[in-house]
Residue, then its C-alpha position, 0 to 999 in steps of 0.5 A: m564936171l568930173r563925171n563928164l571928164c570920166i565919161g569923156l575918157i571912157l568914150l575915148a578909150g572905147a574909140g581907141i579899143a574900137s580902132a585897134v579891133w578895126l585894124f586887126q580885123q583889117f589885117e585878118r582879110p586875105l590879099l586881093l590876089t586871084a593867083p600866087v605870085l612871086y614877090s621880090l623885095p629889093q635890098g633896103q626897101g622898108a615896110i612903108e614902101t612895101v605897103r605902098e607897092f602892094d597898094r599900087n599892085g591892087w593887092l591891099p585888102m584894106p585902105s592904105l592908111a589902115a595899112r600904115l596905121w597897122l605898121k605903126f601901132i600893131y606890127g612892131g617894127q620888125p625889119i623885113l628882108a630882101g629876097t624873093y617870096s611866094i605870096s598866095p591869095d589866102m595870105t593876110m598882110a600880117e602873114v605876108f609881113g611874118v614871112l618877110s620879117r623871117g626871111e622865108e624866101v621861095q625855093f627853086e630847084i635844079s636837077l643835075i643828072e647822073g651820066q652827064t658831063y661837066r659841060q652838060w651841067l654847065a648848059a643846064l645851069a646856064a638855062h636856069p632863069r633864077l640863078k645868077q650866071d657867074i661861070e664863063a662858057d667853058g667853066a675852066s677856072l671853076a673846074g680848076e678850083l674844084i679839081k684842086d679840092w679833089q686832087q688829094y683823093s686821087p692816085h692820078p692828076l685829074s683833068g676835069p670835074d667829071g664825076l666829082l660832083l654829086a648828081d642830085t636835085y639842088h634847092f636855092t633862092q633867087n639869084t643864087r650864083a651858079s657856081d655855088i651850086l657846083r661847089r655844093a655838089s662837090v662838097a656833097m660828093q665829098q661828104y657822101l663818098l668819104a663817109e662810105w669810104a671809111q666803112r668800105e669792105p676790105g679787098l676792093p681794088y681801089s687805092k684812093p677814093v676817087e677810084v671808087l668815083t671812076m668805077a661808079s662812073i663806068i657803072e652809070k654809063e653802062t646800065a640805066l637799071a638800078s637792079e644791075r649796077a652791083r652786078i656790073a660792078g662785080v664784073f669789073v672787080n672780077r676782071l681787075e683782080r684777074n688782071m684782065r682789061l676792062q674793055t668797056d665802050p664808055t671809056v673809049i668814047y670819053g677818050l675820044g671827046e668831041r671827036f666822037d660822032g655816035n659811031l664807035t669803030r674798031q679803030h676807035l677801040r684800038e686808039d691809044t688814049p689814057y681812058n681806052t680800057y681796050v688798050h690799057k689795063g686797070l681803071p682809067p685815070g679818072p671818072i668819065a661822067m657824073i654820078g649818083r649815090v646808087a652807083i657809088d654804093a654799087a662800086l663799094q658793094p659789088a655783087l659776089t659773082s663769077d661773072l666776067y662778061f656782059v652784053a646788052r640784050g637790046d632792051g636795056s638789060h644785059q646778059f651776064s657770062a662767066t666764061l668767054e664761050e658763053h659770052n660769044k654765044a650771048v653776043r651772037e644771040f643779042q647783037l649779031n643776030r639783031k644787026d642782021g635783022q633776025p629776031 
């Protein structure tokens, strides 16, 4: 009798071990997927319902009963977190639930580009399908909030957030608020700018940090060549030190706003807007475009040069000159002749 009981217990134990081994083996099998998918786990959905959903989708590599037994006896009951996850065909259910329990959501990205305006960034954010759109069309209330954070660093009242947000690629999870991306860009700009401001060279013509951004935004609009930015900064610093007007077209265009139709005229150069550096000496009252780190570095580390002028060559680069005579010669060579159709 005792012998039979022992044999029975051994057989039951063996069956239990075999069942556990079988369950482990089931969960070592990869999902029945042919390509990666994005899976959104709703708030409040538990593990059992998630297994059922995987079964309905045809992704389970084992019977649904086996999956539920694995959850009950082996998984351990760790909570799974709402979010959007990337699930690939080589993943096992054990790996999937590890990702869900750790909240390792898929990261999306958006690139906010140097040289553009706040309005253009709003359009880029509005076009991204993974962001939660919470900014009104003109972005005015958010702009006011962002400006408030920056006013202490500016010698002039700020009229908009152009140049106050760091151009960069930002990563985020599904349904992140679009406004939070811009807040992150503002914080990132403050962190970078103020750290560089604290280490600036003495003698630069900036009274407050936002003036660095103003200079950097002009540099950003004047050239797309990283190799030229410090030299262009050097030209503008030289002109400020000599009390010369900056006379840079992008500031005039910015001051015209929506009235600018792509054709900059002599009348525009004479128009008295606060941003017209042909009319007013010194830096304009604020930045004119969004900026990246390279332009900020150039504004804080201008090239030591005797140049006071530059003109576009027509190939994306510029001809620099130290005297007005040299500059006029360069204008004739690279601007007037080209307009006349000469090589």
